[in-house]
Biopython code that builds the backbone (N, CA, C, O; Angstrom):
import numpy as np
from Bio.PDB.StructureBuilder import StructureBuilder

atoms = [
    (1, "ALA", "N", (5.707, -23.848, 9.139)),
    (1, "ALA", "CA", (5.491, -22.792, 8.353)),
    (1, "ALA", "C", (6.850, -22.074, 8.089)),
    (1, "ALA", "O", (7.747, -22.207, 8.921)),
    (2, "ALA", "N", (7.063, -21.251, 6.868)),
    (2, "ALA", "CA", (8.133, -20.730, 6.445)),
    (2, "ALA", "C", (8.553, -19.657, 7.379)),
    (2, "ALA", "O", (7.809, -19.373, 8.317)),
    (3, "GLY", "N", (9.527, -19.119, 7.230)),
    (3, "GLY", "CA", (10.126, -17.878, 7.977)),
    (3, "GLY", "C", (9.744, -16.643, 7.780)),
    (3, "GLY", "O", (8.680, -16.441, 7.194)),
    (4, "TRP", "N", (10.421, -15.733, 8.166)),
    (4, "TRP", "CA", (10.203, -14.082, 8.088)),
    (4, "TRP", "C", (10.861, -13.703, 6.560)),
    (4, "TRP", "O", (11.779, -14.193, 5.903)),
    (5, "TYR", "N", (9.980, -12.655, 6.353)),
    (5, "TYR", "CA", (10.288, -11.759, 5.051)),
    (5, "TYR", "C", (10.244, -10.593, 5.295)),
    (5, "TYR", "O", (9.809, -10.168, 6.365)),
    (6, "ALA", "N", (10.843, -9.579, 4.010)),
    (6, "ALA", "CA", (10.360, -8.181, 4.252)),
    (6, "ALA", "C", (9.911, -7.986, 2.722)),
    (6, "ALA", "O", (10.194, -8.673, 1.740)),
    (7, "GLY", "N", (9.070, -6.756, 2.841)),
    (7, "GLY", "CA", (8.604, -6.529, 1.509)),
    (7, "GLY", "C", (8.576, -4.986, 1.302)),
    (7, "GLY", "O", (8.393, -4.268, 2.285)),
    (8, "VAL", "N", (8.741, -4.472, 0.125)),
    (8, "VAL", "CA", (8.866, -3.105, -0.002)),
    (8, "VAL", "C", (7.861, -2.770, -1.265)),
    (8, "VAL", "O", (8.003, -3.482, -2.259)),
    (9, "TYR", "N", (6.874, -1.756, -1.300)),
    (9, "TYR", "CA", (6.223, -1.539, -2.587)),
    (9, "TYR", "C", (6.001, -0.122, -2.699)),
    (9, "TYR", "O", (5.849, 0.577, -1.697)),
    (10, "ASP", "N", (5.970, 0.417, -4.080)),
    (10, "ASP", "CA", (5.409, 2.032, -4.175)),
    (10, "ASP", "C", (4.508, 1.995, -5.098)),
    (10, "ASP", "O", (4.641, 1.236, -6.059)),
    (11, "GLU", "N", (3.409, 2.833, -4.956)),
    (11, "GLU", "CA", (2.195, 2.690, -5.945)),
    (11, "GLU", "C", (2.057, 4.305, -6.271)),
    (11, "GLU", "O", (2.000, 5.224, -5.453)),
    (12, "TYR", "N", (2.021, 4.377, -7.783)),
    (12, "TYR", "CA", (1.500, 5.863, -8.278)),
    (12, "TYR", "C", (0.312, 5.811, -8.680)),
    (12, "TYR", "O", (-0.079, 4.784, -9.236)),
    (13, "PHE", "N", (-0.587, 6.961, -8.485)),
    (13, "PHE", "CA", (-1.800, 7.165, -8.907)),
    (13, "PHE", "C", (-1.841, 8.281, -9.860)),
    (13, "PHE", "O", (-1.496, 9.393, -9.461)),
    (14, "VAL", "N", (-2.255, 8.099, -11.176)),
    (14, "VAL", "CA", (-2.403, 9.223, -12.177)),
    (14, "VAL", "C", (-4.121, 9.420, -12.173)),
    (14, "VAL", "O", (-4.909, 8.491, -11.999)),
    (15, "PRO", "N", (-4.480, 10.784, -12.394)),
    (15, "PRO", "CA", (-5.778, 11.042, -12.399)),
    (15, "PRO", "C", (-6.520, 10.754, -13.721)),
    (15, "PRO", "O", (-5.789, 10.815, -14.709)),
    (16, "ILE", "N", (-7.616, 10.499, -13.919)),
    (16, "ILE", "CA", (-8.350, 9.995, -15.058)),
    (16, "ILE", "C", (-9.248, 11.202, -15.578)),
    (16, "ILE", "O", (-10.049, 11.808, -14.867)),
    (17, "ARG", "N", (-9.005, 11.458, -16.897)),
    (17, "ARG", "CA", (-10.055, 12.664, -17.168)),
    (17, "ARG", "C", (-11.445, 12.401, -17.064)),
    (17, "ARG", "O", (-11.869, 11.271, -17.308)),
    (18, "PRO", "N", (-12.256, 13.399, -16.700)),
    (18, "PRO", "CA", (-11.883, 14.848, -16.832)),
    (18, "PRO", "C", (-11.141, 15.542, -15.829)),
    (18, "PRO", "O", (-10.718, 16.690, -15.965)),
    (19, "HIS", "N", (-10.974, 14.741, -14.702)),
    (19, "HIS", "CA", (-10.268, 15.207, -13.547)),
    (19, "HIS", "C", (-8.791, 15.267, -13.874)),
    (19, "HIS", "O", (-8.300, 14.189, -14.210)),
    (20, "ARG", "N", (-8.093, 16.182, -13.846)),
    (20, "ARG", "CA", (-6.617, 16.537, -14.096)),
    (20, "ARG", "C", (-5.805, 17.459, -12.940)),
    (20, "ARG", "O", (-6.063, 18.628, -12.654)),
    (21, "ASN", "N", (-5.095, 16.886, -12.547)),
    (21, "ASN", "CA", (-4.054, 17.408, -11.456)),
    (21, "ASN", "C", (-3.003, 18.171, -12.322)),
    (21, "ASN", "O", (-2.643, 17.557, -13.326)),
    (22, "PRO", "N", (-2.488, 19.310, -12.129)),
    (22, "PRO", "CA", (-1.450, 20.024, -12.617)),
    (22, "PRO", "C", (-0.218, 19.191, -12.645)),
    (22, "PRO", "O", (0.549, 19.268, -13.605)),
    (23, "ASN", "N", (0.034, 18.320, -11.540)),
    (23, "ASN", "CA", (1.099, 17.847, -11.380)),
    (23, "ASN", "C", (1.233, 16.403, -12.112)),
    (23, "ASN", "O", (2.287, 15.770, -12.168)),
    (24, "ASP", "N", (0.081, 16.014, -12.626)),
    (24, "ASP", "CA", (0.130, 14.686, -13.475)),
    (24, "ASP", "C", (0.241, 13.561, -12.547)),
    (24, "ASP", "O", (0.374, 12.403, -12.941)),
    (25, "LEU", "N", (0.186, 13.916, -11.258)),
    (25, "LEU", "CA", (0.283, 12.750, -10.191)),
    (25, "LEU", "C", (-0.825, 13.081, -9.070)),
    (25, "LEU", "O", (-0.822, 14.132, -8.429)),
    (26, "ASP", "N", (-1.736, 12.092, -8.921)),
    (26, "ASP", "CA", (-2.688, 12.055, -7.907)),
    (26, "ASP", "C", (-2.489, 11.902, -6.770)),
    (26, "ASP", "O", (-2.972, 12.690, -5.957)),
    (27, "GLN", "N", (-1.589, 10.664, -6.318)),
    (27, "GLN", "CA", (-1.081, 10.370, -5.051)),
    (27, "GLN", "C", (-0.075, 9.212, -5.095)),
    (27, "GLN", "O", (-0.232, 8.465, -6.062)),
    (28, "ASN", "N", (0.821, 8.934, -4.344)),
    (28, "ASN", "CA", (1.766, 7.840, -4.068)),
    (28, "ASN", "C", (1.629, 7.407, -2.663)),
    (28, "ASN", "O", (1.426, 8.090, -1.659)),
    (29, "ARG", "N", (1.793, 6.027, -2.809)),
    (29, "ARG", "CA", (2.109, 5.488, -1.520)),
    (29, "ARG", "C", (3.221, 4.428, -1.645)),
    (29, "ARG", "O", (3.398, 3.700, -2.621)),
    (30, "ALA", "N", (3.994, 4.454, -0.428)),
    (30, "ALA", "CA", (5.354, 3.666, -0.447)),
    (30, "ALA", "C", (5.274, 3.030, 0.990)),
    (30, "ALA", "O", (4.903, 3.659, 1.981)),
    (31, "ALA", "N", (5.687, 1.632, 0.989)),
    (31, "ALA", "CA", (5.531, 1.054, 2.224)),
    (31, "ALA", "C", (6.853, -0.084, 2.446)),
    (31, "ALA", "O", (7.587, -0.529, 1.564)),
    (32, "PHE", "N", (6.880, -0.350, 3.762)),
    (32, "PHE", "CA", (7.874, -1.356, 4.047)),
    (32, "PHE", "C", (7.107, -2.120, 5.067)),
    (32, "PHE", "O", (6.601, -1.569, 6.044)),
    (33, "VAL", "N", (7.012, -3.647, 4.780)),
    (33, "VAL", "CA", (6.654, -4.478, 5.878)),
    (33, "VAL", "C", (7.415, -5.529, 6.125)),
    (33, "VAL", "O", (8.241, -5.956, 5.319)),
    (34, "LEU", "N", (7.192, -6.031, 7.277)),
    (34, "LEU", "CA", (7.861, -7.319, 7.605)),
    (34, "LEU", "C", (6.537, -8.244, 7.789)),
    (34, "LEU", "O", (5.446, -7.894, 8.239)),
    (35, "GLY", "N", (6.997, -9.711, 7.246)),
    (35, "GLY", "CA", (5.973, -10.667, 7.196)),
    (35, "GLY", "C", (6.363, -11.968, 7.679)),
    (35, "GLY", "O", (7.575, -12.163, 7.764)),
    (36, "LYS", "N", (5.496, -12.994, 8.048)),
    (36, "LYS", "CA", (5.751, -14.029, 8.305)),
    (36, "LYS", "C", (4.556, -15.062, 7.808)),
    (36, "LYS", "O", (3.388, -14.700, 7.945)),
    (37, "GLN", "N", (4.840, -16.265, 7.269)),
    (37, "GLN", "CA", (3.884, -17.176, 6.816)),
    (37, "GLN", "C", (3.692, -18.014, 8.189)),
    (37, "GLN", "O", (4.580, -18.795, 8.532)),
    (38, "VAL", "N", (2.634, -17.861, 8.897)),
    (38, "VAL", "CA", (2.011, -18.576, 9.969)),
    (38, "VAL", "C", (1.678, -19.971, 9.657)),
    (38, "VAL", "O", (1.901, -20.897, 10.437)),
    (39, "HIS", "N", (1.126, -20.104, 8.476)),
    (39, "HIS", "CA", (0.468, -21.566, 8.354)),
    (39, "HIS", "C", (0.557, -21.629, 6.636)),
    (39, "HIS", "O", (0.660, -20.639, 5.913)),
    (40, "PRO", "N", (0.492, -23.013, 6.193)),
    (40, "PRO", "CA", (0.633, -22.891, 4.692)),
    (40, "PRO", "C", (-0.560, -21.886, 3.849)),
    (40, "PRO", "O", (-0.328, -21.430, 2.730)),
    (41, "HIS", "N", (-1.474, -21.712, 4.379)),
    (41, "HIS", "CA", (-2.644, -20.638, 3.725)),
    (41, "HIS", "C", (-2.486, -19.367, 3.980)),
    (41, "HIS", "O", (-2.862, -18.522, 3.167)),
    (42, "TRP", "N", (-1.785, -18.973, 5.384)),
    (42, "TRP", "CA", (-1.877, -17.823, 5.921)),
    (42, "TRP", "C", (-0.688, -17.106, 6.249)),
    (42, "TRP", "O", (0.294, -17.721, 6.663)),
    (43, "ARG", "N", (-0.676, -15.814, 6.098)),
    (43, "ARG", "CA", (0.412, -15.131, 6.525)),
    (43, "ARG", "C", (-0.035, -13.585, 6.883)),
    (43, "ARG", "O", (-1.005, -12.993, 6.411)),
    (44, "VAL", "N", (1.021, -13.031, 7.940)),
    (44, "VAL", "CA", (0.656, -11.759, 8.469)),
    (44, "VAL", "C", (1.714, -10.848, 8.093)),
    (44, "VAL", "O", (2.817, -11.302, 7.790)),
    (45, "GLU", "N", (1.518, -9.792, 8.085)),
    (45, "GLU", "CA", (2.506, -8.463, 7.633)),
    (45, "GLU", "C", (2.014, -7.384, 8.392)),
    (45, "GLU", "O", (0.814, -7.149, 8.532)),
    (46, "ALA", "N", (3.121, -6.589, 8.987)),
    (46, "ALA", "CA", (3.023, -5.364, 9.658)),
    (46, "ALA", "C", (4.168, -4.431, 9.098)),
    (46, "ALA", "O", (5.250, -4.884, 8.724)),
    (47, "GLY", "N", (3.846, -3.117, 9.072)),
    (47, "GLY", "CA", (4.922, -2.165, 8.519)),
    (47, "GLY", "C", (4.310, -0.762, 8.613)),
    (47, "GLY", "O", (3.289, -0.499, 9.248)),
    (48, "TYR", "N", (5.100, 0.171, 7.863)),
    (48, "TYR", "CA", (4.932, 1.417, 7.613)),
    (48, "TYR", "C", (4.364, 1.902, 6.170)),
    (48, "TYR", "O", (4.824, 1.462, 5.116)),
    (49, "MET", "N", (3.445, 2.737, 6.228)),
    (49, "MET", "CA", (3.164, 3.144, 4.620)),
    (49, "MET", "C", (3.117, 4.695, 4.794)),
    (49, "MET", "O", (2.567, 5.189, 5.778)),
    (50, "HIS", "N", (3.667, 5.410, 3.880)),
    (50, "HIS", "CA", (3.941, 6.699, 3.675)),
    (50, "HIS", "C", (2.950, 7.175, 2.437)),
    (50, "HIS", "O", (3.276, 6.898, 1.283)),
    (51, "GLN", "N", (1.712, 7.908, 2.719)),
    (51, "GLN", "CA", (1.019, 8.519, 1.405)),
    (51, "GLN", "C", (1.025, 9.714, 1.215)),
    (51, "GLN", "O", (0.843, 10.434, 2.196)),
    (52, "ALA", "N", (1.229, 10.309, -0.065)),
    (52, "ALA", "CA", (1.412, 11.671, -0.287)),
    (52, "ALA", "C", (-0.044, 11.930, -1.227)),
    (52, "ALA", "O", (-0.293, 11.051, -2.052)),
    (53, "VAL", "N", (-0.822, 12.877, -1.146)),
    (53, "VAL", "CA", (-1.870, 13.015, -1.743)),
    (53, "VAL", "C", (-1.879, 14.637, -2.137)),
    (53, "VAL", "O", (-1.963, 15.601, -1.376)),
    (54, "TRP", "N", (-1.758, 14.601, -3.628)),
    (54, "TRP", "CA", (-1.684, 16.048, -3.948)),
    (54, "TRP", "C", (-2.947, 16.528, -4.295)),
    (54, "TRP", "O", (-3.537, 15.825, -5.115)),
    (55, "GLN", "N", (-3.587, 17.621, -3.868)),
    (55, "GLN", "CA", (-4.796, 18.236, -4.064)),
    (55, "GLN", "C", (-4.770, 18.755, -5.459)),
    (55, "GLN", "O", (-3.732, 19.031, -6.061)),
    (56, "ARG", "N", (-6.113, 18.886, -5.992)),
    (56, "ARG", "CA", (-6.426, 19.273, -7.286)),
    (56, "ARG", "C", (-6.087, 20.700, -7.593)),
    (56, "ARG", "O", (-6.127, 21.070, -8.766)),
    (57, "ASN", "N", (-5.714, 21.639, -6.514)),
    (57, "ASN", "CA", (-5.531, 22.975, -6.868)),
    (57, "ASN", "C", (-3.654, 23.112, -7.024)),
    (57, "ASN", "O", (-3.108, 24.170, -7.338)),
    (58, "ALA", "N", (-3.084, 22.142, -6.804)),
    (58, "ALA", "CA", (-1.681, 21.821, -7.061)),
    (58, "ALA", "C", (-1.094, 22.547, -6.073)),
    (58, "ALA", "O", (0.124, 22.659, -6.214)),
    (59, "ARG", "N", (-1.677, 23.203, -4.890)),
    (59, "ARG", "CA", (-0.816, 24.148, -3.843)),
    (59, "ARG", "C", (-0.724, 23.444, -2.662)),
    (59, "ARG", "O", (-0.042, 23.951, -1.772)),
    (60, "TRP", "N", (-1.329, 22.255, -2.436)),
    (60, "TRP", "CA", (-1.474, 21.453, -1.133)),
    (60, "TRP", "C", (-0.864, 20.003, -1.338)),
    (60, "TRP", "O", (-1.270, 19.403, -2.333)),
    (61, "ARG", "N", (-0.018, 19.416, -0.593)),
    (61, "ARG", "CA", (0.118, 17.911, -0.369)),
    (61, "ARG", "C", (-0.082, 17.393, 0.822)),
    (61, "ARG", "O", (0.565, 17.830, 1.775)),
    (62, "GLU", "N", (-1.021, 16.358, 0.990)),
    (62, "GLU", "CA", (-1.217, 15.898, 2.359)),
    (62, "GLU", "C", (-0.391, 14.745, 2.332)),
    (62, "GLU", "O", (-0.487, 13.900, 1.441)),
    (63, "ASP", "N", (0.666, 14.651, 3.562)),
    (63, "ASP", "CA", (1.159, 13.596, 3.855)),
    (63, "ASP", "C", (0.542, 12.739, 5.015)),
    (63, "ASP", "O", (0.358, 13.259, 6.115)),
    (64, "ASN", "N", (0.244, 11.518, 4.790)),
    (64, "ASN", "CA", (-0.163, 10.630, 5.803)),
    (64, "ASN", "C", (0.778, 9.465, 6.268)),
    (64, "ASN", "O", (1.331, 8.732, 5.448)),
    (65, "HIS", "N", (0.916, 9.346, 7.468)),
    (65, "HIS", "CA", (1.978, 8.093, 8.252)),
    (65, "HIS", "C", (1.007, 7.211, 8.498)),
    (65, "HIS", "O", (0.016, 7.646, 9.086)),
    (66, "THR", "N", (1.037, 6.049, 8.189)),
    (66, "THR", "CA", (0.456, 4.872, 8.663)),
    (66, "THR", "C", (0.790, 3.626, 8.939)),
    (66, "THR", "O", (1.466, 2.970, 8.147)),
    (67, "PHE", "N", (0.397, 3.179, 10.002)),
    (67, "PHE", "CA", (0.873, 1.768, 10.484)),
    (67, "PHE", "C", (0.161, 0.907, 9.786)),
    (67, "PHE", "O", (-1.055, 1.096, 9.748)),
    (68, "VAL", "N", (0.703, -0.170, 9.112)),
    (68, "VAL", "CA", (-0.370, -1.357, 8.188)),
    (68, "VAL", "C", (-0.169, -2.477, 8.799)),
    (68, "VAL", "O", (0.935, -2.724, 9.284)),
    (69, "PHE", "N", (-1.149, -3.294, 8.871)),
    (69, "PHE", "CA", (-1.333, -4.682, 9.548)),
    (69, "PHE", "C", (-2.227, -5.584, 8.555)),
    (69, "PHE", "O", (-3.433, -5.340, 8.526)),
    (70, "THR", "N", (-1.803, -6.426, 7.887)),
    (70, "THR", "CA", (-2.485, -7.353, 6.924)),
    (70, "THR", "C", (-2.391, -8.832, 7.279)),
    (70, "THR", "O", (-1.373, -9.392, 7.685)),
    (71, "VAL", "N", (-3.595, -9.398, 7.071)),
    (71, "VAL", "CA", (-3.737, -10.822, 7.326)),
    (71, "VAL", "C", (-4.074, -11.472, 5.819)),
    (71, "VAL", "O", (-5.080, -10.994, 5.296)),
    (72, "THR", "N", (-3.520, -12.273, 5.222)),
    (72, "THR", "CA", (-3.882, -12.757, 3.834)),
    (72, "THR", "C", (-3.855, -14.148, 3.879)),
    (72, "THR", "O", (-3.074, -14.798, 4.574)),
    (73, "SER", "N", (-4.772, -14.642, 3.079)),
    (73, "SER", "CA", (-5.192, -16.072, 3.204)),
    (73, "SER", "C", (-5.253, -16.409, 1.654)),
    (73, "SER", "O", (-5.853, -15.645, 0.897)),
    (74, "SER", "N", (-4.645, -17.531, 1.195)),
    (74, "SER", "CA", (-4.682, -18.284, -0.066)),
    (74, "SER", "C", (-5.636, -19.509, -0.125)),
    (74, "SER", "O", (-5.905, -20.166, -1.130)),
    (75, "LYS", "N", (-6.032, -19.668, 0.960)),
    (75, "LYS", "CA", (-7.008, -20.921, 0.952)),
    (75, "LYS", "C", (-8.112, -20.712, 0.053)),
    (75, "LYS", "O", (-8.638, -19.599, 0.054)),
    (76, "PRO", "N", (-8.577, -21.680, -0.774)),
    (76, "PRO", "CA", (-9.539, -21.478, -1.845)),
    (76, "PRO", "C", (-10.994, -21.426, -1.125)),
    (76, "PRO", "O", (-11.207, -21.944, -0.029)),
    (77, "PHE", "N", (-11.882, -20.789, -1.823)),
    (77, "PHE", "CA", (-13.223, -20.486, -1.333)),
    (77, "PHE", "C", (-13.890, -21.868, -1.416)),
    (77, "PHE", "O", (-14.678, -22.164, -0.518)),
    (78, "ARG", "N", (-13.680, -22.642, -2.292)),
    (78, "ARG", "CA", (-14.280, -23.964, -2.764)),
    (78, "ARG", "C", (-13.598, -25.213, -2.565)),
    (78, "ARG", "O", (-12.387, -25.105, -2.758)),
    (79, "ARG", "N", (-13.970, -26.319, -2.253)),
    (79, "ARG", "CA", (-13.011, -27.468, -2.025)),
    (79, "ARG", "C", (-12.825, -28.184, -3.618)),
    (79, "ARG", "O", (-12.092, -29.161, -3.774)),
]
sb = StructureBuilder()
sb.init_structure("model")
sb.init_model(0)
sb.init_chain("A")
sb.init_seg("    ")
for serial, (resi, resn, name, xyz) in enumerate(atoms, 1):
    if name == "N":
        sb.init_residue(resn, " ", resi, " ")
    sb.init_atom(name, np.array(xyz, "f"), 0.0, 1.0, " ", f" {name:<3s}", serial, name[0])
structure = sb.get_structure()
């Protein structure tokens, strides 16, 4: 199996009409993970994600700090 790797991502969510946020941004999620390929078809990742959610009234922003743990398979469903 392969070695360790690091991953970083940042996602922006924009509201779709008719719902409109005065900030033009609904939420943002950014994360940093460390991962390892544990088998040719399997990998595991663990890390930290920060999620910012802007309320529709544009006066409040909710900040969520989350531990992320992911198991991913690339094995086909069929043979």
